[in-house]
Structure formats: structure tokens, C-alpha cells
N, C-alpha and C positions, 0 to 999 in steps of 0.2 A: 080887392087885393090889399088896399090900405088898411081896411079893418082887420084883415087876416094878419098882416104884419104887426099891427098894433096889439092884437090879442096875444101873439107870440111874445112880443116885447114885454107885455104886462105879466105874462106867465113866467118868463125868465126872471123878472125882477121880484116875483113873489117867492122864488126859490130861496131857501135858507142858505146862510153862509156855509153851513156844514155840508150841504149838497154840493156846492162848488168845490169844497175841499175834497170830498170823496171822489168826485169826477176827476179832479186833478191827480189823485193817487191812482185811480183806476186806469188812466191813460198810460202812465209809466208801467203799471203792473202788466198791461197787455204787451207793451213794446219791449220791456226788458226782462220779463219772466215767461209769459205765455209764448211769445213769438220764438225766442231762442231755444226754449226747452221742448215745446211740443210741436212746433211748426217747422222743424228743420227739414230741408230738402231731402234728407236721407229717409224721412218718414220713420225715424227712430227717436225715442225720447233721449235728449241729450243731458249728460251729466258733466258739464264743463267744470274745469278747475277754477272755481270762482275767485279764489284769493291766491296771489303769488306766494305760495308757502315756502318756507325754508325748514330744513330738517336738521336737528330736532326742533320741536316747537319751542316758542319763547326765545327766539334768537337774540333780540335786543336785551331782554331781561337777563339772560345768561351772560351776555357780554358785560353789562354794567356790574353785575355781581362779581364776575371774575376780576374786573378792574378794581372794584372795592376791596376784594380779598387781597389782591396784589399790594394795594396801598397799605392795608392793615399789617401785612406780614413782612413787607420789605421796607416800609417807611419811606419809600420813594414814590413820587407822584407819577402815575402812568399817563400816557396820552389818552385823553378823553374828549369826545366831541360835544359833551354836555357841560353845563356849569359845574364847577368843582364840588358844589354842595351835594350833587347827586351821589357821590361816593359815600358821603356821610349818611344820607337818607337810606341808602340800600345796604349799609353795613350790617344791620340785624339779619338780613337774608343770608349772610355768609355763614351763619350758625346752622343753616338748614341745608339739606340736599336740594338739588335743582328742582326735582319733581315736586317736593312739598312746597318749596318757595314759589314755584309757578302757580300752584293751586291757590295758595294764599293771595298772591297778586291778582289772580283772576277774580277771586271773591271781592277783593278791594275795588277792582275796576267796576264790577257789577253794582256794588253798593254805591260807588260814586255816581254811576249812571242814574240809579234810582233817585239819589239825593239831588242831583243837578237837574234832572229832567222832569221830576214829578214833585218832590217835596219842596225844594227851595222856590221854584216858580209859584207854587201854591201859597207859600208863606209871603212872598214878595208882592203878589198881586192883591188887588182890592176885592177880588172875587171871594165869596164865602164857600164856594164849592168848585170842584174841578170840572172844567168844561169838557165836552166830548172831543173838541178839537185838540185840547191838550193831551187827553188820553190817547187819541189816535196817533199823535206824534210820538208819545211815549212808547206805545206798543210797536209801531213800525220801526222806530229807532232801535228798539231792543233786538230786532233780528236784522239790522242793517249791515251792509258790507263794511262800513267804517268801523263799527263796534267789533265785528268779527275779526277784522284785520288788526285792530288795536290789541285784542286778546291774543291773536295768533303770534304777533311779534313780541308780546309781553311789554308793550309800551306803557307810558305813564302820562300821556296827554290829559286824560280824563282826571287823573289824580291831581295834576297841577291846576287844571281848570276848576276842580272842586274847591281847592284852597282859595283860588281867586274869587269864585262866586260867593263863598262864605264870607270872605273879606268884604265884598261889595254889600252883602246883606247886612253884616254887622255895622258897616260904615253908615248906612242909611237908616237903620232901624234902632241902633243902640249907640247914639253919639258919644256916650261916656265910655264906650269900649273901643274907641277908634285906634287906640294904641295896639290892641289885639288885631284889629283889622289890618293895620299896616304891617304887622308881623306876618300874618297869614298871606298877605299879598306878596311880601318879600320871599316867603318860602315858595310860592307858586312861580315867581320869576326865576328863582335859583334852581328850580327843577326843570323848567322849560322857559326859555327867554321870551316866547311869544306872549305870555300874559302881561308883559310890560305895557302893551298898548291899552290895556284896560284901566290904566290910570285915569283916562278920561271918564270912566264910569264912577270914579271917586270924586264927584263934584256934587255938593249939596246945593249951593246957591250960585247960579251961573253969573250973577251980577257982581259977586265978590271975587273979582279976578285977582286981587292981591293975595288973598288967603289961598286961592287955588294955585297960584304960581308958587307960593311958598311950599305947598304940599308937593307939587310936582318936583321942585328942586330937591327937597328933602328926601323924598323917596328915590329920586334918581341918584343922588350921591350915595345913599345907603346901599342901594342895590349894586351900583358900580363897585363900591368898596367891598361888598360881599363876594364879588367875583374873584377877588385877590386874597381870599382867606388862606390860600396855600402859597402865596407869593406871586411873582410876575411870570415865572417860567411856564406854569400850566396854561395861562392865558395866551402867552406867546406861542406855545406849541399848538394850541387849538386854532388860533388864527392862521398859522402856517399850514395846518392840515386843510383848512377850508380853501386856502389859496391854491394849494396843489391839487385839490379835488375839483377845481373849477372846470366845467365843461364835461366832466366824466359822468355825471348823473343828471344832467339837464337834457330833457327831451322825452323821458319815459312818460307814458300817459298817467301814471299814478303819482307823479310829482306835480302838485297843483299850484306851485309857485308861479309868479309872473315870468321869471326868467326861464323856467323850464317849459312853460306853455309856449312862450315865444319861439324857443328852439324847436319844439314839436310841430307847431303850426307852420312855421316857415319852411320846414323840411318835409312836410306832408305831401307836397305836390298838388295841393288843392288850388294854389294860386296860378294865374296865367304866367307862363315863362316868357315874359316880355316887359320892356320898359320899366316903369316904376316898381313893379313887383320884383323884378330881378335885383334892382337896387336895394329894395327893402330886405330881401333875403341876405344880401351881402352886408347889410347894416342892421342886424337884429336888435342892436341897442336902441334904435329909433322906435321900433315896435314895442319894446319893453317900456320905453319912456311914455308912449301913448297910453298903454294899459295902466301904468302907474299914475299917470296924470288923470285918467278917468276915475280911478279910485280916490285920489286926493280931492278931486272936484266934488264928488259925492260926499266924501267925509267932511270937507269944509262946509258944504251946504247944510248938512245935518247939524254940525256944531253951531253954525250960524243961526239955524232955526231954534236950537235949544237956547242960545244966548239971547236972541231977539224975543223969544217967548218969555224970558225972564222967569223961567220956572224953577222949581226946587225939587230935590229928591231924585230918585232913579229915573233916567231917561232911556226907554227901551230902544229908541232909534239910534242914539249914540252908542248904546251897548252893541246893537247888531252891526253897526259900522265897524266897531272894534273887532267883532268876531270875524268878519270878512277880512279885515286887515291882518289879523293873526294867522289866518289860513293861507293868504296869498303873498304876503310880503317876504317872509323868510325864503331864501333861495333854495333851501332844502325843506320841503313841506309835503311829505307823503300823505296820501289820502286816508291813512288811519286817523289823522286829525279831524276828519269829518265826523268822528264820534262825538264831538262837542256841538255839532250843529243842531241835532234835535233838542237838546237842552236850551240852546239859544233861542230857537223858535218858540219853544214852550214858554219861555220867559217873556217873550214879546207879544204873545197872543192877546193878552188883555188890551193892548194898544190897538190891535186890529179890530177887536170886538166892539170897542167904543166908537169906531168910525164907520160902522156899517149901516147906519140908519138914514132916513130922509133922502135929501137930494144927493147925498154922497153914495147912495146904495149901489147904483149901477157901476160907478167907477171902482169902488172898493171891491165889489163882487168880481169884476174883471181882473183886478190886480191880485186878489186872493187866489183866483183860479189859476192864473199864470204862476204865482208864487209857489203853489203847492204842486204844480206840475214840475217846476224846476227843482224845488226842494226834494220831492220824492224821487227825482231822477238820480240824486246823489246817494240814495239808499242802495243802489245797485252797483255792482262791480263794473269797471271800465271794459271788462272782457265781454260783456253782453250788449255793448252799445256800438252804434255806427262810428266809424273812425272820426267823423267830423265833430262828434260830441263826447269822445272817450274821456278827454280831460275835463275835470269839473270846474276849472277856473271860469269859463264863460257863465256857467250856472250861478256861481257865487257872485259874479258881477251883476247878473240880472237881479238876483236877490237884493243886492245893495241898491240898485237903481229903483226897485219897487219900494223899498223902505224910504228911499229919498223922496219919492213922489208922495208916499203916504204921510210923510212928515209935514206936507203942505195941506193935507186934508184935515180940516178941523172937526173935532168931535162935536156933534150937535145934540148929544144926550138922548139919542133915539135908538140906541142899540137894541137888538132883538132880545126879548126875555129869554132867559136861559133856564127856566124852570121845567121845561118840557122833559119828560122822562127819557126820551130818546136823544136829548141833547145835553144832558147834565148827569153828572155822577155825584151824588150828594156826599159830603164829608161824613155824614152819618153812616154811610156804607163802609 
């Protein structure tokens, strides 16, 4: 029996990293597609409404264009829940009808997806060709729930993320063009506030803390000032709107923020109705604090590893921690923002590949297997998932935890060769 188990162990360890990735994707494919669509108790194929659609399509796009048109024609600033710069950015769309504008926006979103998920990760990695893992992430993300929801609403998270990622690329690869990088980074923040956390990805030398601090302060002052380009009243109106909105949109499963998940989980009836759990339900702020503390702990550990490693250049682990923070920290964070997750994973894949050899192989294989199960679960709508995992915040925290652990795994230079035809897509193609 010992020899039998030993042979099984050796056989599992010989499996390629791509095999574990495919198994991870296949698990969620069975659970969240085959099961709800073909194995329904009614014995009929189910066509569930996958996305919480609004009619007409492009609700958010129509709203921001209407506000921009109001501002242009009345010269008065309307109430807008986004940074004021968005009215300027979408002003050209007021020259088109909604149908044509929505089609153009959809094309821009798809171009941004290709750029951030395929092209920029390839440029930023040390690989000379695109790995099968990266291509798998690109293809599955292309048909994911998050991207479909982003397009359905006419949102611009991917557009803002593209500006941010290009800024990071220019910052690390073209030092003489860092002024342009700072400008693009500011545009991304003024379109959506969440890219602000990616300022930690704009660090070249982790030991040069004085220069890094100057950069943080400079970008912070510039971006805060940019919020007031139309004066104080628009910012005051937006803050007042969010205060009045508190509690009204917290709890739906497609809001993946910490505050919303806490409200959803504590009201789900999954906890025993006694003692400490009753107290926790009555004090949801404690649960929110614990979730936020877990994120901060992982974030600080990853930053500490980057600083202790005294490295230079782009750090994929810090970047991935920023991605999770961007998704879960804002109180209103609907899961169309998951459209940025495939690009983030594709960008960090080289860091995983270089840690898969030698004595680290079994640990990395296990972590990658879990990572791709969790990541691929975010590709499906909450409407086809069991209640306990409908919200994707736990999945994002697991991803963060895995990257935190991987940051301790040293590269031993024994990564698998990637020249095999079934594991590589040459750039010559």
C-alpha cells in the first residue's frame, strides 16, 4: 500500500501546471454550468437570466452621457456619483445617438480587454511567447459573466483599468516618460476612484522610500485637486448622496464590497441563532472590521516581502494585492468590476510559472489548483451558485491569501520548459 500511495504521489507531481489549471477550470464548469443548465430537477434544459439586466441596455452609459449633456447645455453641474472628470470624458458621446454611442463604447471595452489581458501582460513579462495558461485566462475571461455585465451596463471599469495598466507599463519600462505615466494614472483615477490603490505598483526601487513617498504625496495632491475641477459643490453633493444611500444597496450578492458581503452573510441565516453569533449580527461593523483586517494583514505582508526582498521593477504580488483591494474596499463595488480580474491574473502568471519547479512543485501545484478553482468560479454569475458562495468576496480573499503564500515561495530557477506545442503559443503565430 505504501508503494501504491508513493506511485500515486509521484504521478501527481509529474502532472504539468497546465493540467492542474485545466482541472480547476473543469470543476467550476461542472458545478456552475453543466449542473444548473442540464441537470435541473425538472429534466428540462434551463435558460436562466444570467445577468441582472436593465432595459434599455447600457443603463450606466446612458446615465453618464445624459448628465454630461445636461452639463454642456445648462452650464450647471448635475449630481453625479462618479468623479467630475467623467462628464468631460464622455462629452464626445453627446454628439451621437445612444445606440451608436453604446456600440462604440462596447468596441472600446473589448479593445481594452484584449490590451490588458493579452498584449500588455505579454509586453510586461520576461517570456518571449504567450503561455497556454495566459491564453486560457484570456479566452475564458472573454466570455465571463463580469465582462458581459460590464458591457450590459455600459460601464467603464476596464477603460479606467487600461489607463492605469498602461501607466504602470510606461513607468517601469520607459523611465524618461514617467510624466506621461503619471498623467495616465491620474486619468484612470478620475474615471474611477479605485485605481488609486495601484499607486503601490508605481514603485521602482523599494529601498528608496524617500523618492517613493514624494511620488505618493505628489500624485495624491494632484488627484485630490483634480476632484475639485468644478468647485466644491459637486464633491459635496456626491458625498451627501453616498451618505443617504448607506444601507440601501448593501446586501445584494452582486455587490462584492466588504460592507455589502457582511450585510449579506449576517442576514443569510447560515449562522446559529445564539450567543456570540446573535451579537455579531447586531454589530456587523465588527465583522466588517475583521474582513478588512484580514485584507490589510495580507497586503502589509506582501508589501513587507517586496521591501525585504529589496527588489526593483514591477512586483506582481503587490499588483495582485492592489487588484483585490480595488475590488472589495469601495462600499459600492458591483461584480462587473470582475472584468479586470482575468487581466490581473494574466499579468501575474509569470511569477507563478517561475515558482513551480524542484522542491516547491507540490506546494505550488496545490496552490495553483485552488487558485484556478476560485478564480474560475468568478467567471460565472452569482445566480448559478449555491447561496453560501454567491458573493465573490470570499473567492477574492482566497486569491489574496494564495498570492500572499506564494510571495514566500522562492524561485529556484527550475520552471517547466514552455516550448511544448500544447503548452505554448509562439509569438510567431
